[in-house]
N, C-alpha and C positions, 0 to 999 in steps of 0.2 A: 589326459590332455583335452579331450573333447568336453568333458564335464566342466573342467576349470574354465575353459573359454566360454561355455554357456552361462555359467554362474556369473562370470565377470561381465558378460554382455547384459545379462538381466539386471545386475546392479546398476550398470551405466545407464541403461534406458530408463530406469526409474528416477535417476537424478538429473538426466540431461535437460529436461524441461525446466526444472528449477534453476539450474546453473545458468542456462541461457537467459532466463528472465532476470537473474541477478546482474548479468553483464549489461542488460538493457537498463537496469536501475543503478549501476555502480560506476566505478572509475573507468572501466573499459567501455561503458555506454555513455557517450558524450551527451546524448539527449537528456538523460536523468541528471547528469552533473550540471548541465547548463540550466536545467529547470530549477534546481535548488539554488544555484549561483545567482540567477536572475532575481529571485525573490529577495535574497540577502542584499543584492546591489540596490534594489528599489528601497529597501528599508534604510540603508545607509544614506541614500540620496535624500530621503525625507528628513532624517535627523540633521544632515548637513544644511539643508535649505532653511530649516527653522532656526538652527543655532547660529546662522549667519547674522541674525538680528542681535547678536551679543553686543551689549554696550549701546544699543540704539536709544536715543533720548526721547523718542515718541511716546507719549502717555499710553498706558495699557489700553484705555478705552478706545483709542484710535488705532493702536497697533494690532488689536485683535482681528480686524478685518484683513490686514495684510497676511498675518500668519495663517488665517483661515484659508486663504487661497492656496498656500503651499500644502496645508493639511489635506484639503480635498483632492488636489492633484496628486499628491504623494500617496495617499491611501488608495486612491483609484488605481494607480500604477502598480502598487503592491498586490492588490486584488487581481488585476489583470495578469500579472506575472505568475501568481499562484494558479490561475486558471489556464496558464500557457497561452494567453492571448497576446497578439501583437499590438492591441490598442493601447495608446498612451495619451496622457494629458500633460499640458505644458502651461506654466504660469508666464504670461506675457510681460507683466510689469509695465504696461503702457498707460500713459496719462492723456492720450488723445480723446477727443470728444466721442462718446458712445463706444469706446473700445472695449473689447472683451477682457475679462480678467484671466480666464483659463480657456485656452484653445485645445484642439485635439487633432489626432490623425484619422478620426472616424467621422468627420463631417459635422460635428456639433461644437457650439461655443457656449460658454457659461459666464454669467455675471453674478458676483457675490456682493451682498449687502448685509453687514453685521452691525445693526444699530441697537440702541438700548431697549426698544420696545418692538413688538410685532407690528404695530401701526407704522412706526417710523421706517422699519425695514421694508414694509409693503409700499409705503409712499415713495421711497427712493427707487424701488424697482419699477414703479408705474409712472415715474416722472416724465412729463411731456417735453418736447423740444421748446415749446413756448415758455414753460416754467423755468427751464434752464436759462433761457435768454433773459428773463426777468431777474434771475439770480446774478447773471453777468452784469446787468445794469446796476443792480443794488451794490455790487462790489466795486463799482467805479468804471465799468466798461464803457467806452465811448462810441463803439461801432454801431451803425444803424442796423435795423433788423435785416434788411436786404444783404448788407455786407456780412453780417453774422452768419446768415444762412449760406451765402455764397462761399465763404471761407471754409465751411464745413460740407461743401459739395452738395448742397440742396439747391434746386433750381426753381422751387415754387413754394409759396406760403401755405400750400395745401397740407404740408406735413407738420404744421405747428402743433396739432393735437395728437400726433403720433408719439408712442413711447420712444424714449432715447435708445432703449436697449431692445428694440424690436428684433425678434428672431432669436434672441439669446434665451437660454434656460436660466431662470432666476433662482439662485440659491440663497437661502436665509438660514438662521439658526434653527435647529430641529425643534427646540422648545417653543418657537414662535410660529411654526407652520400653521397649526390649526387656527389660531387667533388671526393671523394675517389673512388666511383664506376667507375667514368669516367677515373680516373688515372689507375685503375686496368684493365679496358677494353683496354686502349691504350697499357699498358704494355704487355698484352696477345698477342696483334697483333704484337708488336715489337719483343718480345722474340720468337714468333712462327716462325719468319724468321731467327733470329740470334741464339737463344739458345732454341730449343724446349724442352729440359729437364727442363727448368725453368717454363714452362707454368703451370704445375700442381699446384704449390703452389699459383700462382696468381689466377688461376681459382677456386681453393678450397676456397680461401679467398673471392673472389667475390660472390660465391654461398652462403656463410654463413654470409655475411656482413649484420649487422642489426644496428638499433639505439635504440633497446629496448630488454628486456627479454620477451619471450613469450612461452607459452606451446601449441600454435596453437589450444587451446580449449576455447578461449574467455578470458583468463587471461594474462595480460601483465603489464610490468612496464611503468612508465612515461618517455618518452625520455628527455634527458638532454643535453643542448648545452654546448660548452666549456666555454662560458662566465658565464652561470648559475652554472656550476661546480665550477668555481673559486669563485663565490659568496658564494656557499654552503661551500666551504673549509674555507672561511673567517669566516662565522658564526660558523662553527665547532670549529675552533681554539679559538673562544671567548666563546663557549658553549652556544650560543644563538639561535640555530636552532629551529624553531617552524614550524611544518608542515602546520598549518592553515595559518600563515602569509606568508610563503615562496611560497606555491602552492595551497592555499585554500583547503587543505586536512583536513577534519574533518568528523566525522560520519554523522551529519545532511546533509552536502554537498554531501557525497557519496550516501546517501539514496535518490537519485533522483526518479522521477516518474517511469522511466523504471525499476529501481531496485525494487521499491515498488510494481509495478504490478507483477513482477516475484515472489516476496516474499509473496504477498497476494493471488496469483492465487490459490494456494493449499487450503488456508483457504476459499476462495470463493466457491470452489467446495464442500467443506464440508457443507457450509451453504446451497448450492443448494440441496444437498442430504437430509438434515434435512427438508427443506421446502417441498420437494416432499413427505417425509414420513408423515408430519403433515398436509399437505394441499392437499386433494385429489380432483380431478376433471378433466374432459377431457380437459378443456381449458388450464390447466397447461401443459399437454403433448403437446398440439398444440404449445404453446409458446416455449417450450424447443426444439421441432422439428424445429420450425422456426429459432430460434437462432443458432442452429447447422448448418443448411443449409445456412443461410445468414450472420450470424455473427453479426447482429444488428437489431433493431426494424425498421420497415419501416417508413419513415418520414411522409407520409400522414396519416398512421395509428395513429402516435403519435399526429398529429395536430387535428385529430378528437376526440380522447378519452383521450389525455393527458397522465398523469402518469398511467392511468388505463391500458395502453398498456404494461406497465412493470409489469407483474404479475407472480405468481407462482415461479418456480425455477429461472427464470431470476431475479426477484426481490430479492430472497434470495441470489443469487450470488452477486448482487450489494451491498446488505447490508453487506454480509460477507467480500467481498474484501475491501470495504471502512473502515469497522471496524478494520480489520487486519492492513491495511496501516496506519491508524491514531495511532493505538497502537504502531506499530513499530517506528513511528516518535516520539511518546512520550517517548519511552524507550531510543531513541537515543539522547533525549534532544533537539529536533528540536523546541518544543513548550515551552522550558524553564525547569529549574530544578524542579519547583514545580509539573510539570505533569509527571515526569519520573516514579513515582511510582503510577500512577492513577490506580484505580481498573478497569480491563478490562470489568467487567460487566457494569460499568457506561458508558463506551464508546459504548458498544453494544446497550444499551438502548437509548442513545442519538442519535445514528445513526438511529435506528428504529423510534423514535419519530420525528426526523427531516424529514425523508422520508414521514411519515404519514401526517405531517403538510403541506409539499409541495403538496402532492396529494390533501389534503382537500382544500388548498388555490386555486389550479387550478379549483376544482369543484365550488368554490365560484365565481371565475372569469368568468366562463361560465354559471352561473346562475342555476346550478344543486344543489347547497347547499347554505343555508343562512349563514350570518356571525355568527348568534347566534348558529346555529348548529355546526359550526366549532369551536367556542369558547368552547362549551360544551364538544365536543370530546377531545379538547386539555386538558381541566381540568381533564377529566376522565383519560386520558393517564398519566398525571402527578401523580395523586393519585395512580393509579395502579402501575406505575413505581417505586414510592417510596416504596410501599409495597413489590414489586418484588425484588428490590435491597436489602432491609433490610433482608427479609427471605432468599434470595439467599446467603447473607453473613453468616447467621446462619447455613444454610445447608452446606456451605463450611467448617465451623468450625467443625460441627458434623461429616461430612464424609470427613475429611481431607485426607484420603488415596485415595479417588476418587474425585479429584479436580473438574473436569468439571461436573461429575454426581451429586456431592453434591450441587454444585451451581444451576444446572438446576432444581433439585427436589425442593430446597428451593424457587427458582424463580417461579416455577409452582404454588406451594402453595400460595406464596405471591401474584401472579397475581389474583388468585381466591379470596383470602381474600380481596385484594384491591378493587376488583369489588363490593363485598358485602358492603364494607365500603363506596364506592362511591354512590351506590344505596341508602343506608340508609341516607347518608348525603344529597343526592340530594332531596329525599322526604322531609326531614326536612327543607331544604332551600326553596323549593316550598311552603310548608305550611306557613313558615314565610313571604314570599313575598305575599301570598294570603291575609294574615291578615293585613299586613302593607302597601302594595303597593310599597314596595322597589323593585328596578330593578336589584340589585347586579351589579352596574356599567354597566348596559346594557345587562347583560347576560340573564336576564329574561324579556320577553316582556309582558307589562301590556295592556290588551285590555278592554276598557270600553264601548264598543258597546253592546246594548241589543240584544238578539237573536230575529230573525224575528217573531217566534211564539208568543213571549211575546208582541211585538209591535202590532201585529194583535189583540191579546186578549185585549189590552188596547183600541182598537178602533181607532187607529191612522192609517191614510192612508199613504202608502209608494209609491214612484214612481218606476215604472218598465218600462224598455225599451219595445217598441212595438216589437212584434214578428210576423213573417209571418207564417200562417198555411194554408195548402192546404185544399181545400174543399173535403168532403167525401160524398159518396152516402149512404143514409139511406133509406131502403125499408119501405113502409107503413106497419103498423101492426094494428091488431084488438084486442081490450081489452074489456072484459065484464064489465058491471057496477057492482061496489061492494059497500057494505054498510059499512061505517065507523062511529064509535061512536066518538062524540066529547070529548075531554079531556081538563082538566084545569091544567095549569102549573103555580104555584105561582111564583111570582118574588123572586129571590134569589141574594145574594151578593157573587160573586166569588172572592176568594183570592188566589193569586199565590205567593209562597215564593221563592225569588231569593237569591242565594248565589254565591260566587266567587270560582272558582276551575280551575283545569288544563284543557285546551281545545286544547292543542297541545304541541309540543316539546318546552320546556322552555317558554310556553305561557300561561298566566292566563287571564280568562275572566268570564262573567256571565253565570251561568248554573242554571237550575231549580232544 
């Protein structure tokens, strides 16, 4: 009873960290589910916003600027969702004087100009209030300058040389950025000599010129060239824009290794804490201290002891991080639709069993463990895992209000029960193999050699290697003569009963 409980507890404490991390990354962990869902939602919003231009009669050369607004806002929001940021961008679609094209909830506004050349895009971004007034007059406007300014909430003519889009970040096609910046720099030098009052608007534009939307906090849109903007406009008019086909934008693609590490880092820390709580010993603290100071296991140490070098909290951290990462990939559909709803407890157990198998295989390769011992441990883990998963699911149903706790309690009981089942089955299997000579596909070793004491009792001589013994000094001793009576020993027939039994781990042979 005591050993079964101990074995079950040991198995449970090895898998607990990975299981909890899977819950944090899976269907029982709403944070991970919301994370993946928010990325997919933003991708859908991007596709819908661009495909709303289906059937639009605006020529592609003009429409490309409109779709570019939705492209930059949409791809920014996707990137922010991937980074689990609350920052979002919004296309305002306002035609008011000097209005922003894209606003945000992080205090920045953006104006986009997608013209045919870099110079045209830069000119439009640097246009002054007075230039816009002259365009108004040229197009038939009848208001005086004073009324024009007053209607646009300007109280003085001192603003005439100010840029219309003052304070806005100016976004242009990515392939025009360098040329536009060069034109602005040249313009600043020229106007600095001829018309110093014009320098301000060019310098302001140069300082805020970009090819993407960014919050300077790691979230940004995907730059778009003029040519790609026109292609995007063409797809939009046909209602055929697909983010995956156009720019390989999809949840599985966005969940790259870097993002998965960030997403599972927190879960890995949780697993490390659980491992520390359940597995006590000074070597654990040494490993944690080493990892903190050096960041990795020493190469030579790993070569000497293999996976045994990854122990304690560090092993729990690896188990947890991998489990959370795999679960996140499954929820995103990276491994197919069938695995999107996989039980996180299954993933946690698989990760734990895989690591155990890798460690055991290494022990076999260096001669510290036999193939039979490894196979036996693998079968034991499979039986205990099945029991752990089954009762874990039952615990989850019973304690549905405490998802992780319910699963862990059920899993704990299942691990202990599974160990008892394995021990009982193992004994029955060995009894069967003892009677029949079956090897269970090589999992049980059958030894038919007679024990040495039986061979000697039979009177058979055995060959032994010569051994070298050193001479010892024996002092002379004196013994008194003694009288001994003679005795008679009748001849007798000695019978020794042999039977077959367990003589080692998964090994059967002759015993007395």
